[in-house]
MMTF fields as JSON, N, C-alpha, C and O atoms, coordinates in Angstrom:
{
  "mmtfVersion": "1.0.0",
  "mmtfProducer": "UNKNOWN",
  "numBonds": 451,
  "numAtoms": 452,
  "numGroups": 113,
  "numChains": 1,
  "numModels": 1,
  "chainsPerModel": [1],
  "groupsPerChain": [113],
  "chainIdList": ["A"],
  "bondAtomList": [4, 2, 8, 6, 12, 10, 16, 14, 20, 18, 24, 22, 28, 26, 32, 30, 36, 34, 40, 38, 44, 42, 48, 46, 52, 50, 56, 54, 60, 58, 64, 62, 68, 66, 72, 70, 76, 74, 80, 78, 84, 82, 88, 86, 92, 90, 96, 94, 100, 98, 104, 102, 108, 106, 112, 110, 116, 114, 120, 118, 124, 122, 128, 126, 132, 130, 136, 134, 140, 138, 144, 142, 148, 146, 152, 150, 156, 154, 160, 158, 164, 162, 168, 166, 172, 170, 176, 174, 180, 178, 184, 182, 188, 186, 192, 190, 196, 194, 200, 198, 204, 202, 208, 206, 212, 210, 216, 214, 220, 218, 224, 222, 228, 226, 232, 230, 236, 234, 240, 238, 244, 242, 248, 246, 252, 250, 256, 254, 260, 258, 264, 262, 268, 266, 272, 270, 276, 274, 280, 278, 284, 282, 288, 286, 292, 290, 296, 294, 300, 298, 304, 302, 308, 306, 312, 310, 316, 314, 320, 318, 324, 322, 328, 326, 332, 330, 336, 334, 340, 338, 344, 342, 348, 346, 352, 350, 356, 354, 360, 358, 364, 362, 368, 366, 372, 370, 376, 374, 380, 378, 384, 382, 388, 386, 392, 390, 396, 394, 400, 398, 404, 402, 408, 406, 412, 410, 416, 414, 420, 418, 424, 422, 428, 426, 432, 430, 436, 434, 440, 438, 444, 442, 448, 446],
  "bondOrderList": [1, 1, 1, 1, 1, 1, 1, 1, 1, 1, 1, 1, 1, 1, 1, 1, 1, 1, 1, 1, 1, 1, 1, 1, 1, 1, 1, 1, 1, 1, 1, 1, 1, 1, 1, 1, 1, 1, 1, 1, 1, 1, 1, 1, 1, 1, 1, 1, 1, 1, 1, 1, 1, 1, 1, 1, 1, 1, 1, 1, 1, 1, 1, 1, 1, 1, 1, 1, 1, 1, 1, 1, 1, 1, 1, 1, 1, 1, 1, 1, 1, 1, 1, 1, 1, 1, 1, 1, 1, 1, 1, 1, 1, 1, 1, 1, 1, 1, 1, 1, 1, 1, 1, 1, 1, 1, 1, 1, 1, 1, 1, 1],
  "groupList": [{"groupName": "UNK", "atomNameList": ["N", "CA", "C", "O"], "elementList": ["N", "C", "C", "O"], "formalChargeList": [0, 0, 0, 0], "bondAtomList": [1, 0, 2, 1, 3, 2], "bondOrderList": [1, 1, 2], "singleLetterCode": "X", "chemCompType": "L-PEPTIDE LINKING"}],
  "groupTypeList": [0, 0, 0, 0, 0, 0, 0, 0, 0, 0, 0, 0, 0, 0, 0, 0, 0, 0, 0, 0, 0, 0, 0, 0, 0, 0, 0, 0, 0, 0, 0, 0, 0, 0, 0, 0, 0, 0, 0, 0, 0, 0, 0, 0, 0, 0, 0, 0, 0, 0, 0, 0, 0, 0, 0, 0, 0, 0, 0, 0, 0, 0, 0, 0, 0, 0, 0, 0, 0, 0, 0, 0, 0, 0, 0, 0, 0, 0, 0, 0, 0, 0, 0, 0, 0, 0, 0, 0, 0, 0, 0, 0, 0, 0, 0, 0, 0, 0, 0, 0, 0, 0, 0, 0, 0, 0, 0, 0, 0, 0, 0, 0, 0],
  "groupIdList": [1, 2, 3, 4, 5, 6, 7, 8, 9, 10, 11, 12, 13, 14, 15, 16, 17, 18, 19, 20, 21, 22, 23, 24, 25, 26, 27, 28, 29, 30, 31, 32, 33, 34, 35, 36, 37, 38, 39, 40, 41, 42, 43, 44, 45, 46, 47, 48, 49, 50, 51, 52, 53, 54, 55, 56, 57, 58, 59, 60, 61, 62, 63, 64, 65, 66, 67, 68, 69, 70, 71, 72, 73, 74, 75, 76, 77, 78, 79, 80, 81, 82, 83, 84, 85, 86, 87, 88, 89, 90, 91, 92, 93, 94, 95, 96, 97, 98, 99, 100, 101, 102, 103, 104, 105, 106, 107, 108, 109, 110, 111, 112, 113],
  "secStructList": [7, 6, 6, 6, 6, 6, 2, 2, 2, 2, 6, 6, 7, 6, 6, 7, 7, 2, 2, 2, 2, 2, 2, 2, 2, 2, 2, 2, 2, 2, 2, 1, 1, 7, 2, 2, 2, 2, 2, 2, 2, 2, 2, 2, 2, 2, 2, 2, 2, 2, 2, 2, 2, 2, 2, 2, 2, 2, 2, 2, 2, 2, 2, 2, 2, 2, 2, 2, 2, 2, 6, 1, 1, 1, 1, 2, 2, 2, 2, 6, 6, 1, 6, 6, 7, 7, 6, 2, 2, 2, 2, 2, 2, 2, 2, 2, 1, 7, 7, 4, 4, 4, 7, 1, 1, 2, 2, 2, 2, 2, 2, 2, 7],
  "xCoordList": [-19.938, -19.158, -20.2, -19.467, -21.419, -22.369, -22.1, -22.538, -21.229, -20.732, -19.611, -19.497, -18.602, -17.286, -17.648, -17.005, -18.721, -18.675, -19.456, -19.432, -20.399, -21.033, -20.32, -20.86, -18.956, -18.138, -17.324, -17.094, -16.88, -15.842, -16.832, -16.308, -18.272, -19.045, -19.047, -18.546, -19.671, -19.614, -18.339, -18.52, -16.699, -15.692, -15.791, -14.741, -16.775, -16.196, -15.16, -14.57, -14.72, -13.491, -13.496, -14.518, -12.883, -12.994, -12.071, -11.085, -12.648, -12.067, -12.597, -11.906, -13.645, -14.22, -15.164, -15.968, -15.406, -16.761, -17.263, -16.352, -18.267, -18.277, -17.813, -17.62, -17.595, -16.29, -14.977, -14.045, -14.731, -13.259, -13.417, -12.605, -14.591, -15.072, -15.251, -14.971, -15.798, -15.453, -14.361, -14.234, -13.172, -12.252, -10.994, -10.081, -11.451, -11.018, -11.71, -10.853, -13.09, -13.862, -13.155, -12.809, -13.051, -12.359, -10.927, -10.522, -10.129, -8.548, -8.629, -7.843, -9.654, -9.573, -9.874, -9.051, -10.906, -11.558, -10.306, -10.127, -9.45, -8.257, -7.022, -6.188, -6.963, -5.598, -6.199, -5.263, -7.12, -7.458, -7.896, -8.865, -7.175, -8.027, -7.113, -7.463, -6.32, -5.849, -4.879, -4.031, -5.232, -4.769, -3.506, -2.772, -3.244, -1.78, -0.93, -0.322, -0.754, -0.136, -0.212, 0.621, -1.327, -1.295, 0.256, 1.181, 0.024, 0.215, 2.324, 3.168, 2.621, 3.545, 4.457, 5.568, 3.238, 3.959, 4.035, 5.063, 3.039, 3.556, 4.937, 5.782, 5.264, 6.727, 7.576, 8.49, 7.6, 8.687, 9.017, 10.168, 7.854, 7.934, 8.633, 9.682, 8.217, 9.491, 10.298, 11.01, 10.581, 12.14, 13.122, 14.297, 12.382, 12.944, 13.044, 13.997, 11.688, 12.487, 13.618, 14.433, 13.705, 14.555, 16.118, 17.009, 16.072, 17.432, 17.45, 18.52, 16.774, 16.557, 17.387, 18.534, 16.973, 17.09, 18.331, 19.073, 18.858, 20.196, 21.213, 22.237, 20.946, 22.054, 22.077, 22.934, 21.074, 21.055, 21.939, 22.724, 22.121, 22.681, 23.922, 24.784, 24.669, 25.887, 26.231, 26.805, 25.652, 25.745, 26.209, 27.415, 25.758, 25.548, 27.06, 27.902, 27.168, 28.182, 29.76, 30.88, 29.315, 30.889, 30.644, 31.784, 29.875, 29.955, 30.484, 30.9, 30.239, 30.997, 32.091, 32.668, 32.86, 34.195, 34.731, 35.674, 34.196, 34.884, 34.923, 36.001, 33.806, 34.271, 35.285, 35.945, 35.23, 36.714, 38.114, 39.131, 37.842, 39.312, 39.44, 40.547, 38.655, 38.887, 39.437, 39.973, 39.172, 39.418, 41.214, 41.78, 41.634, 43.406, 43.911, 45.101, 43.174, 44.178, 44.142, 43.092, 45.339, 45.134, 44.506, 44.438, 44.065, 43.058, 41.838, 41.324, 41.434, 40.182, 39.034, 38.087, 39.366, 38.571, 38.349, 37.191, 39.502, 39.126, 38.121, 37.113, 38.515, 37.518, 35.883, 34.864, 35.928, 34.453, 34.08, 33.254, 34.704, 34.388, 33.285, 32.393, 33.931, 33.455, 32.016, 31.569, 31.219, 29.88, 29.413, 29.921, 28.45, 27.753, 28.443, 28.122, 29.807, 30.766, 30.609, 30.849, 30.131, 29.924, 30.306, 30.872, 30.297, 31.449, 31.936, 33.043, 30.595, 30.795, 31.814, 32.661, 31.532, 32.091, 33.786, 34.419, 34.421, 35.296, 36.075, 37.155, 35.781, 35.982, 36.298, 37.493, 35.324, 35.724, 36.82, 37.835, 37.063, 38.068, 39.43, 40.215, 39.545, 40.295, 40.786, 41.937, 40.014, 40.763, 40.905, 41.513, 40.426, 41.453, 42.424, 43.024, 42.603, 43.847, 44.68, 45.828, 44.421, 45.73, 45.797, 45.013, 47.273, 47.604, 47.782, 48.719, 46.984, 47.007, 48.587, 49.124, 48.792, 50.182, 51.472, 52.614, 51.254, 52.402, 52.233, 52.997, 51.225, 50.964, 51.492, 51.108, 52.439, 53.305, 52.211, 52.233, 51.322, 50.533, 49.192, 49.15, 48.213, 46.894, 46.568, 45.651, 47.606, 47.402, 47.712, 47.19, 48.48, 48.733, 47.653, 47.278, 46.825, 45.505, 44.569, 43.983, 44.412, 43.313, 43.957, 43.167, 45.453, 45.553, 45.307, 45.047, 45.442, 45.245, 43.69, 43.423, 42.849, 41.519, 41.31, 40.169],
  "yCoordList": [18.456, 18.493, 16.79, 15.884, 16.534, 15.223, 14.102, 12.952, 14.692, 13.754, 12.707, 11.604, 13.61, 12.988, 12.355, 11.343, 12.825, 12.354, 11.302, 10.523, 11.077, 9.722, 8.755, 7.667, 8.667, 8.164, 7.432, 6.224, 8.482, 7.981, 6.864, 5.999, 7.05, 6.42, 5.138, 4.133, 5.213, 3.769, 3.25, 2.049, 3.472, 2.673, 2.755, 2.401, 3.121, 3.083, 3.443, 2.701, 4.438, 5.493, 5.99, 6.591, 5.905, 6.306, 7.288, 7.122, 9.051, 9.918, 10.927, 11.944, 10.909, 11.677, 12.114, 11.574, 13.019, 13.488, 14.898, 15.448, 15.521, 16.734, 18.009, 18.915, 18.022, 19.395, 18.729, 19.531, 17.718, 17.13, 17.295, 17.594, 17.016, 16.843, 18.713, 19.072, 19.284, 21.072, 21.01, 21.01, 20.933, 21.038, 20.887, 21.628, 19.454, 18.988, 19.591, 20.023, 20.039, 20.443, 22.151, 22.659, 22.763, 24.406, 24.106, 24.993, 23.248, 23.161, 22.779, 23.241, 21.92, 21.492, 22.742, 22.968, 23.658, 24.638, 25.607, 26.127, 25.964, 26.845, 26.508, 27.286, 25.177, 24.388, 23.828, 23.206, 23.71, 22.898, 23.84, 24.474, 24.177, 24.873, 26.046, 26.885, 26.251, 27.713, 28.047, 27.345, 29.218, 29.508, 29.68, 29.359, 30.485, 30.589, 29.422, 29.309, 28.688, 27.401, 26.744, 25.845, 26.939, 26.254, 26.797, 26.109, 28.55, 28.785, 28.987, 29.256, 28.803, 29.05, 27.102, 26.713, 26.588, 24.643, 24.7, 24.284, 25.202, 25.953, 26.353, 25.482, 27.481, 28.022, 27.066, 26.829, 26.512, 25.792, 24.459, 24.111, 23.886, 23.116, 23.609, 23.105, 24.462, 24.804, 25.301, 25.544, 25.731, 25.806, 24.56, 24.459, 23.759, 22.46, 21.533, 20.759, 21.328, 20.769, 21.789, 21.321, 23.268, 23.767, 23.096, 22.798, 22.989, 22.705, 21.138, 20.847, 20.259, 19.038, 19.076, 18.631, 19.428, 19.866, 20.269, 19.507, 20.937, 21.964, 21.041, 21.045, 20.034, 19.394, 17.966, 17.162, 17.686, 16.677, 17.217, 16.342, 18.441, 18.376, 18.649, 17.995, 19.342, 19.173, 17.716, 17.358, 16.75, 15.272, 15.003, 15.129, 14.819, 14.555, 15.34, 14.817, 16.27, 17.304, 16.448, 16.204, 16.266, 15.908, 14.226, 13.874, 13.308, 12.322, 11.69, 10.567, 13.314, 12.704, 13.208, 12.931, 14.283, 14.453, 13.14, 12.722, 12.558, 11.777, 10.728, 10.594, 9.999, 9.291, 9.173, 8.194, 10.646, 11.169, 10.682, 10.194, 10.968, 11.0, 9.625, 9.403, 8.645, 7.603, 6.463, 5.404, 6.946, 6.192, 6.267, 5.629, 7.526, 7.214, 6.597, 6.51, 6.291, 5.037, 3.752, 3.245, 3.115, 1.552, 0.57, 0.822, -0.474, -1.792, -1.252, -1.698, -0.179, 0.416, -0.488, -1.083, -0.419, -1.76, -2.841, -3.099, -3.699, -4.495, -4.451, -5.148, -3.629, -3.067, -2.979, -3.561, -2.425, -2.071, -3.374, -3.277, -4.08, -5.469, -6.6, -7.428, -6.074, -6.853, -6.425, -5.291, -7.835, -7.755, -7.245, -7.661, -6.335, -5.318, -4.353, -3.563, -4.335, -2.818, -1.947, -2.278, -0.526, 0.307, 1.154, 1.083, 2.686, 3.588, 4.66, 5.068, 4.832, 5.156, 4.533, 5.207, 2.838, 2.328, 1.997, 1.428, 2.135, 2.278, 3.497, 3.217, 4.516, 5.737, 5.514, 5.421, 5.359, 5.504, 4.736, 5.418, 3.392, 2.572, 2.884, 2.623, 3.614, 4.095, 5.684, 6.105, 6.073, 7.462, 7.087, 7.818, 5.72, 5.148, 4.451, 4.329, 3.912, 2.815, 3.715, 3.803, 4.321, 5.062, 3.918, 2.977, 4.252, 2.892, 1.625, 1.539, 0.737, -0.294, -1.412, -2.287, -1.068, -1.632, -1.169, -1.398, -0.557, -0.44, -1.449, -1.56, -2.298, -3.683, -4.702, -4.708, -5.702, -6.764, -7.892, -8.662, -7.934, -9.329, -9.141, -8.284, -9.537, -9.526, -9.188, -8.522, -9.853, -9.807, -8.796, -8.915, -7.711, -6.056, -5.546, -4.782, -5.824, -5.514, -5.412, -4.37, -6.467, -7.324, -6.422, -5.707, -6.236, -5.829, -4.078, -3.499, -3.78, -2.33, -2.131, -1.3, -2.789, -2.8, -2.587, -2.568],
  "zCoordList": [4.556, 5.508, 6.017, 6.414, 5.99, 6.237, 5.243, 5.296, 4.244, 3.277, 3.334, 2.798, 4.388, 4.79, 6.085, 6.363, 7.089, 8.103, 8.097, 9.05, 6.862, 6.736, 6.245, 6.446, 5.472, 5.253, 6.223, 6.266, 7.086, 8.099, 9.073, 9.774, 8.977, 10.126, 9.539, 10.044, 8.375, 7.509, 7.674, 7.474, 8.01, 7.749, 9.608, 10.145, 10.446, 11.848, 12.283, 13.068, 11.989, 12.238, 13.628, 13.96, 14.204, 16.008, 15.692, 14.975, 16.63, 16.765, 15.816, 15.762, 15.055, 14.166, 14.305, 15.065, 13.783, 13.599, 13.019, 12.401, 13.04, 11.87, 12.145, 11.334, 13.729, 13.546, 13.173, 13.107, 12.966, 12.292, 10.609, 9.734, 10.59, 9.37, 8.243, 7.099, 9.354, 9.212, 8.657, 7.433, 9.691, 9.333, 8.269, 7.906, 7.937, 6.666, 5.812, 5.04, 5.279, 4.392, 4.339, 3.272, 5.486, 5.386, 4.944, 4.193, 5.143, 4.96, 3.266, 2.438, 2.982, 1.443, 0.669, -0.218, 0.795, 0.083, 0.114, -0.987, 1.018, 0.783, 0.222, -0.241, 0.305, -0.225, -1.457, -1.959, -2.147, -3.427, -4.047, -3.63, -5.352, -6.412, -6.462, -7.292, -5.971, -6.068, -7.25, -7.802, -7.443, -9.016, -9.215, -10.149, -7.764, -7.395, -7.432, -8.496, -6.733, -7.067, -8.022, -8.133, -9.194, -10.339, -11.191, -11.624, -11.202, -12.082, -11.551, -12.406, -10.271, -9.5, -10.177, -10.537, -10.003, -10.582, -11.718, -12.251, -12.456, -14.224, -14.27, -14.48, -14.113, -13.716, -13.235, -14.025, -12.353, -11.635, -12.925, -13.185, -13.576, -14.391, -15.302, -15.702, -15.652, -17.245, -17.178, -18.152, -15.809, -15.196, -15.07, -15.423, -14.534, -14.542, -15.412, -15.323, -16.896, -18.194, -18.78, -19.576, -18.391, -19.459, -19.135, -19.931, -17.655, -17.105, -17.429, -17.964, -17.304, -17.793, -19.373, -19.418, -20.177, -21.892, -21.635, -22.255, -21.143, -20.875, -20.664, -21.348, -19.522, -19.249, -19.715, -19.348, -20.559, -21.468, -22.51, -22.875, -23.185, -24.684, -23.769, -24.357, -22.448, -21.97, -22.368, -23.397, -21.094, -21.613, -23.297, -23.51, -23.907, -25.31, -25.694, -26.424, -25.251, -26.299, -25.396, -25.846, -24.376, -23.194, -23.839, -24.141, -24.102, -24.156, -25.451, -25.738, -26.4, -27.792, -27.966, -29.017, -26.817, -26.516, -26.364, -27.036, -25.576, -24.388, -25.657, -26.236, -26.094, -27.403, -28.569, -28.914, -29.178, -30.04, -29.193, -29.686, -27.788, -27.011, -26.563, -26.07, -26.582, -26.061, -26.95, -26.626, -28.071, -28.833, -29.633, -30.521, -28.627, -28.769, -27.512, -27.21, -26.997, -25.605, -26.104, -26.498, -26.12, -26.742, -25.842, -24.639, -26.302, -26.123, -25.439, -24.413, -26.189, -25.524, -26.307, -25.792, -27.571, -28.662, -27.866, -27.535, -27.402, -26.465, -25.345, -25.228, -24.644, -22.925, -23.98, -23.609, -24.849, -24.914, -26.38, -27.288, -26.19, -27.028, -25.961, -26.145, -24.972, -23.806, -23.828, -24.003, -23.564, -23.508, -22.315, -21.273, -22.275, -21.001, -20.62, -19.732, -21.491, -21.025, -21.967, -23.128, -21.622, -22.6, -22.302, -21.211, -23.068, -23.089, -21.553, -21.203, -20.945, -19.873, -18.73, -18.144, -18.476, -17.841, -18.518, -17.628, -19.442, -20.262, -19.678, -19.158, -19.682, -19.274, -18.2, -17.919, -17.273, -15.731, -15.787, -15.65, -15.96, -16.256, -16.055, -15.144, -17.306, -18.121, -17.169, -17.06, -16.811, -15.588, -14.638, -13.856, -14.146, -12.947, -12.664, -11.596, -13.798, -14.061, -14.762, -14.325, -15.627, -17.019, -17.767, -17.894, -18.42, -19.703, -18.869, -18.075, -19.021, -18.927, -19.316, -18.637, -20.165, -20.712, -19.757, -20.156, -18.574, -17.477, -16.595, -15.635, -16.807, -15.852, -16.706, -17.875, -16.253, -16.465, -16.636, -17.596, -15.714, -15.181, -14.781, -13.899, -15.033, -14.611, -13.191, -12.712, -12.63, -11.377, -10.533, -9.425, -10.713, -10.913, -11.012, -10.121, -12.144, -11.983, -11.027, -10.732, -10.532, -9.396, -8.461, -7.846, -8.136, -7.204, -6.843, -5.789, -7.701, -8.185, -7.725, -6.857, -8.233, -7.915, -6.484, -6.022]
}
């Protein structure tokens, strides 16, 4: 408590003293180093990592399926040939627009956008 109070005084903080330092130290003794909290945090971290791995595997499986199916759509190779445009962007575009051959003019596609 004395050390905390000394730091506060050196910093010339107002409204602090031994009573506040004692409250702070008491709270820290009960909150820092709690074994139960560490165990619970480890368990939660393991659960979150398992969920992350499962979702990553699901995404990889889904992207593999999308990659196979999107190849069947006409002109996808041209869309993928645009620099900076990837599979996810093209998939979203095709999902929103549908078959682009139904448009007679690029202006119609712009209007849809």
